N, C-alpha and C positions, 0 to 999 in steps of 0.2 A: 628738349623734356624727353626727348625715348632714349635720347643716348644715357641723361641720368637716371632713367626708370632700368637700363641694362645694366647698366654699374650696381646698383643697389641689388638687385638680383645677382648676379657674380659676384658682389661681397656676400650676399645670403648663403649662396650655394657653398664658399670657401668655407663660410664659421659653418654649417652644417658637415661637412666633411673631414672640417678639426673637431668638429664636437665629437663625431661618433669614431675618429679615431682616441680620442683622450677619453672617450665612456668608459665606465666598469665595464667587466667582462658580461656581466648581468645585465646590462642594459642593454648591452649590442645582442646578446640574446632575444630579448624580447623584442627588441626592434626589427630583428629578423624572423623570428618564429610569428609575430602577428600578423605578418606578410606572406609566408608563406606553407604553414598552418594555423590558421586562423580559430578552428576549432580547438586544438590542442592549446593555446592562448588563451581563449574563454573560459575553457575551465579553470585553470589555473587564475584568472584575473579574479575569477569568483568565488574560489577557495579560501580557507584560512590561510594558507601558506601566501596566497597572492596578496589578500588583505592586511597580512603582518610583514611583508614584506621580505621571504623567503623565496629568492629568485632559482634559476635554474642552477647556475653555477653554486649553488650552497648545498645542491644536490648531487647534480652531474660532475661537479670540477673532481681532478682526480692528480694523484700525487706523481710524478718522476717513481719511474720501478713499478707501477701498476698493471699486472699481466693485459688489462684491458683497456688500458689509456692511448689516446689516441689524438695529434694537435687538430683542433679545428676554430678554424676562423681567428688566429693567436691565443687559443685557450687550450690548456691540456685537461678535456674531459673523458669520461667513460659512458656510452649510453645506460647499463648495469646500476641500478640505484640498487643495494641490497640490503638487507637488516642492521646489516652494519654500520651501512652509510645512517640509513632512518636515527640507530641508536645513538648517534651521536646526539639525538633532540629528545627522542625516546626511549631513553636506556631501559625502562623498567620495561616496556614492552616489547622492546624487542627480546630482554630477558628472557620474561616468562614463552615469547614466541619460543625459544631456541630450544626450549626444554617440552615442547609441545607433540603431540602425537604429528600436528603441521608438517613444522620443522622434520621429521623423517620421514614425510611421504616420496621422496625424490629418492631414495633405497628401493625404488620399486624394479629395476635392472635387475636386481638378485631375487625377485619374487615371481612363483607360478604364473602370475598375471601377464608381466612378463613375458616370461619364458614363451608363453602359451600365443602371445600377439606377434611374437619374433619366425618361430615356428610355423604357427598355422597359418599366418598372413604373410607378413614381411615388414621391414624396415618402417617405411613409408608410415603407417597406419602406427607402429608402436611410439612414433613421435607423435602424430597429430592426434592421436587416441589417448594412449596411454600418458603417457609425456606432457601434455598440453596441461595435465590436472594435478600430476603427483609432481610433475618436476622433473630435470634431469640436468647433467653435469654439463654446463655453460662451457664448450670447448673453445679456443681461441684459434682463428687462423687470422697470420701475419697479415696478410695480403686481401682480407675484407677490410672495407672500409671504417667501421667501427672496430676491428679486430674478432669481432663476435664470427665464429662458424654459422652459418645460416640452416645447418640443419641442427643447431640446437638455441638457434633467435631466431622469433622470436620466441621465447618462454617464458608465463609467471606463474607456473604451476608451485603449488603451496609449498612443497619442500626442494624447490629448485637448489642446485647445487654450485655455489657461484666460484667466481676467481678466486676473490679473496678469501675462502675456506667459509664463509658464512653461508647461514640454509634457511632457504626460506626466500618469501618474496612479500613482500606488503602487499602489494598493488597485488593480490589475487582477490584480497577482501575490499581492499578500501582503492579502488578504481582510479589507476590515474586520467586526467591532472587534476582532479578533484581532491581526490583522498576522504571523502565526508564519513563524517561517523553515519550519519541520516541510512545511507547506503547500506554499510554495511552490517548495520543491527536488522536489515530486513530481509525475510528469506528465499528471498531471489537473487541477493549476493551469495549464497551457498550452493547454489541451484545449479552452477555449471557443472558439479564436480560429483554432490551428492543428489544423485536422480540414479534412473536406469535398471536394469534384470538384477544387479547383483547388492544394493547401497539407494533404494527405492524411497531415502528421506523426503527430498522434495516431495513428491508423489502421496507419501503417508501423512506428511504435514499438511497437505490443501485437502485429504479425504477427512481429516480429525475435526471435532471441534475447535481446538485450539485454531487450527488453519482456516477453517471457517468463520469463526468471529473475527479474525485476525485483517482478510480482506474484505468483509463486509463492514469495519470497523476505520481502517485503516488510517482514517483523517482523525481520529481520537489518540492515535498512539505516540504523538509528542516525540516524534524521531529527530527532533533537527535539535533537541534541549540537550546544553550543557553536561546537565546532571540527569541519567536514565536510571532512576531505582525502580524496581517491579513494585505494584503493591502501591506506589507513591507518585510519578509522575508518570505514570500510563497502568491501564487496567483493566483495558476492555480485550487481550489477546497476551499471548508470550509469542516468541517468536523464535530460533535459532539460538541466536544468541543470546536471548534473556536465560533460556536455561544454561548454555554452555560455557557463555562466556561472560552477563554484562551483572551489572553491581545489584544487590538487592539489601533488605535493611543490614544484613549483616554481615555481607562478603562484599568485596571489593573487585570490583572490574577485573580481571584475567586473561590475556593473552594465552593461557596453558587452556584449550577447547577439551585437554580427555579430564580435568581436575574434580568433574562431578560425574563420571562414567564407573560405574560399580562390574560392569560387564565387558568382557571382551567377546562379543557378537559375530565378530569376522570371522573367527577359527571354524573347522571342521566340527568340533566340539566344543563348547560356548565355556569359558572360562572367567571365572571371577578374577578383578583384578586388585594388586596388589592392592593393601590397607581399604578396600573394598566398603566396609561399614563407616568408616570417614566418607567417602566418596561419596555415598548413597548418604550419608544426611545432610551433606550438602546441597544435592537435587532436591533432599528433600523442603530444607528452609524455599527452595526455589518456588516450591509447589505451595506452600503454605500462606504464600505473598494473595494467595486467589482463593484455596481451598482447605477443609478443616483437619486435622488428621487423622480423624477416620476414613477421610475418602480419600487421602495419599497414602495411609498405611494398606487401604484394598487397591490401588491402582497396584502399588509394590508385589501385593500377593499373587495378583494375576497375572500379572507382568512373569515374574519368577517363574510360576510355577507353568506357565507358556513355553519360559526359555527352557527347563527342566524337563518337559513334555517334545520337545523337538529332542534332545541332547537323549535322552532315556531309551526314546522309544525307535527312532529312528540314528540318529548321527552316530552311537555310537555301536549299535550293530552293523550299519554301513560300512564304519571305519574298519570292525574288525573284520567284516568279509571282505573288504580288500585288501589288508592286509595278507590272510592268508592266500587271499590270487597271488599276491605279487612274492611269497617266497614259495609260491606252486612252482616258480619257475614257467607255467603254462602261458604267460602272453604271448598272444604270435608276435608281436612285434617289440624293439627293445625300446623306442623311445619315448619317454612320457607325453601323456596324451596323444598315443598313437594307436590307442585299441579302444573300442565304441565303449566298453565298460568303464572305464575312466570317465571318460567324457560324462556318463552318466552320474556316474559317484560325484565326480565334481560341480554340476548341477544341481544337485539335492543340497549340496551345503554352501555353497560360493553365490547360487541364485536363489533358489526357493525356501532352502533352511533361513538366509540369510531377511528373504523380504519377510516371511514368517516373525524370525525373531525382532526385528524393527517395524513391523506392524505391532505388535504387542508391545513395545517399548515407549510409541509415540502414537499408540491411542487411534492406531487406523484401523479396524476391524476387517477390511476387505481385503486387506494387506497378511494381516497373522491368520485367515481362513482361506479364501479363496485362492488368494496370487502367493500362497505360503504353504500353510500345513498342507492343504487340499493338495498339490502340484505334489509337494515332497512324499505323501502318501500312497500318492496314485501312483509314481514312477519310482518310488520303494519297491511296490509290490507287484509293479507288472512291467515295468524295464529293469530296475537295478536285480532285483533276485532270477527274474529268468536267464538275466546276462550272466549269474554270476554260476548258474546250474550250467551252463553250455560247457563249462572246462571239465564238467567232471570229477571235481576232485572232490575226494572222499568227506575230506575235514570241512568243507566248504558246506556239502549237503547234509553231513550230519549238523552243524549249525543252523542253516536255514529250517529243519527241520524240526529240530527242538523250540527254538525260538515258535514259528507260526503253532506248534501244538501245545506247551507248555505255559508261554510267557501269556498271562492273560491280557493284555496289551496286544495281542496281536491272534488271538486265537479265535478270534471273531470270524475270520474269514471262513471254517471249517462246521459253523454251526449254522440253524435254524433261525431264520429270518424272522418269525414272527417270536421265538424264542429272545430273540436282541433286544425285540420292540421293548418286551414285557420288562426286559431288565433295565431298556434306560428309563422305565418310569418309574419301577420302583424304585432306583436308584441304586441296585445289584450294580451295573455296569461300569459305574460311577469309581468303586469302590477300588478298582484299579489304580487309579489313578491318587487317590487320598496320600499317597509319601509322597508327592508332589507337592503338595499344600505345607502349610505349615512352619513352625519354630524348628520341628525336627529334620526337616527336608534343608533349611538354610543352615543349620548347624554342619550340615555335611559340607559345606563350603561351595557347594554348585549353584 
């Protein structure tokens, strides 16, 4: 009996070995990864991909000639799954993503941000800090087991430049290997990158009433719904996806995240986007799911006026002064960011000015003022202007003197406190800012 049992076991083992050899590549992937990387396997098995029979090889399968293809247990595979790969099934989403801001984020190597990281700190932090969010060019290393250079992989930056020529990484929002819609609809999905001193959207959202009501009512958000139309499938709060991507009663979901943005708030001086009235109309339609027209119009009036305030009172004068300093040839050191005044100017717009503008854009009062224009004003008056005067450039000194004496937005520094208080109460002081409100201000294109 014992001999018969051993024979049966041996026959069973041979059958299993034969089955493994003849199993499809996808089945072989699952058998191995279930044992070696069980977390990955469980993420996949619970996903829509797993439920629909989309296996590892369907996404990771490669073709001869692919720059990142390598032999792996009898199959030709690639570690990277790019938007081009995802587009085989999700063509519309891939096309929308390809024309979005996100897809272009990997061009950061040509930006001042990346330049500063490289020269002031060094390559390691440019990789782990800048490129991990923005994406970078994934380099091929023939000596690497998966042909990807360890300097550029792993990287799931939103604008990653892939070996197949595609731009982006779908897994930046739809985290592998679950790829859930529910996760991408939540604000936490965006908060890996949209936070911190220069673009604190995460913190502004959490401060706002939108964020407050989301976090206190998250169970009512219907995040797993197939259809997710604001005002119909959920209504307690919007998320980042709601305003920038998701469906409304009259707009389809879109992976082009910039199509409802009317301002460029990243620049030193804010700029209207091309076709901004159409973009503004699209965003206002999102608001209308929960707010009346007068509420929405009032919000945009206040937001636009704050952007213009930053531009006209601080950004344009600071930029003009910085231009005069550079033209003078009196900067002590030749490299960009090698002089203190350049850092002060940079933080005025890149950190403090952005915080103010994004605070106003997302209804975060503390970021509009205390983290925003309060910091802009303090550092403009008491860091930037003194630093500019130290160069003794006649044109710069004359510009600053005229600004502080004749511009009603700045002349308060040389006036009596009690008089200023009286003018605040009477509304006289506010008259200097009337030009920032209303239709006439909008018609200027700013």
